[in-house]
N, C-alpha and C positions, 0 to 999 in steps of 0.2 A: 453538472459536476465536472465533465471533461473540459468545458470552457474555463471553469475556475482553476482547474489543475494547470491548464495551459498558461493562464495569466500568472499564476504563482511561479511556474517554471521560468517564464520569461522575465520575471521581476528581478532576477539576478541571484547572486551568491548569498547564502545564509551564513551568518556569522555565529560564533559561539559553539558550545558543546552540543546543543540539541539541534536536530534536523527534522524538518517536516518531510517525510519520505514520500507520502502519497496522500491523496484525498479519495477515499472510497466510500460509497454509500453503505450504511450499516446493513441494509437488506442484502446487498451483494456479499458482504463479509459473512453474514449468517448463511447464505447459500453455499459459499465456499467451505465453511466449517461443516455444514451438514453433509456435503458431498464427500468430505474427507472423514466423516465420522468422528469429528473432534468437537468437544464442548468448550465453552468459554472458560470454564474452570481450569482446563489444562493449558495454561498460558504458554508453555514451551512449545507444545504441539500447534497451538493456534498461531504463534509467531512464525513457525516453520511453514505452515500452510500459506500465510500471508506473503512470506518471502518468496516462496516458489511461484505463487500466482503473479506477484508484481514483477518478478524477473522474467516471466514468460513474455513473448512478443504479443500475445493475445491481450494482455492487460497493461502494457507499458504506458499507455496514454494516461493512466491514473497516477503515474509517478511524477513527483515534483523534483526531488533530488536525484540527479542522474549519476551520482557517484556510487561506489560500491559500499556495502555494509556487511 
């Protein structure tokens, strides 16, 4: 997964309105949500958990788009 993210990151600029921000295994996403006590149904909270995790230096290698959002 990290190799794929690195390849996508080095592929260059993404055009258009949509951005692939990161490539994270679903098992890891589920672990993050469980740790935060958030369910998939609470989309706003799940997005916030993902954003915080991906902006941390611990998980920045999963990021593909290096701009801010």
